[in-house]
C-alpha angles and dihedrals in degrees: 000000000000119000128200095208130028108167134065088222091061092057093045090052092054093046088052091050089049090055090055097042097083133071115267091215100053126092122243108290120249114244090233088061091053091048090050091049091054090047089052092053090046090054090052090052093048089049088054091244109153112245105201105172102070097139091052091045092054092045091053095047088047090051091053090050092050089052091048088050089055093050091049093045092244108154114217106194103196097215096045092044091049092051091047092049093047091051092048092045091049090054093050102027122195093293096100089061102034095102101033100031112174092005090057091052090045089055091051091047091052093055094043093050090049087053091049091051090051092048091050091051094044115022090182088077088076092072096080101017140049115302130251088251093051092048092048091050090049090054092050089048091052089050091054091049090046090054090057096041094109087072091074 
C-alpha cells in the first residue's frame, strides 16, 4: 500500500509552511469564504481549466484552518498531530486518492468544510457526530496530504 507521507518531520514541515502561508495582517477567514474558494477551484476543474498551484492552494487553506483553530482554542500540537495523521494515513494509504488525486481531496475538503460551517452555526450537532475539533483536524490533515499529492 503506497503512502504519500512516511515521517513525522514531513508533516511538521508542512504545518510550519501552513503557518507562514497567510498574511500576518488579515483577520481570521470566514468559513464561508473558504467554502467559496473551494467552489471556485471546483468550477475551474469542471471547466477543464488547468489549476497548477495545488501545493500553494493546500498550504493556504491549511493556514486558514490553523488560524480558525487558534480562534476556537483548538490546540494543534505538531508532533502529536503528525503522529496521528501518519497512523491514519497508514490505515487508509494513498489508494482513496490514486485516481482522483487533488480533486478527490478537494471533494473531501468541501464536505468537511460544510460540516465545520454547520457545527459553527449549531454546536449541538457535536453531541452525536464528530466534534468541531475533529473536523478541523481532518481538514488540516487533508491539506497536508494534498500538499504531497504530486508524489502519487
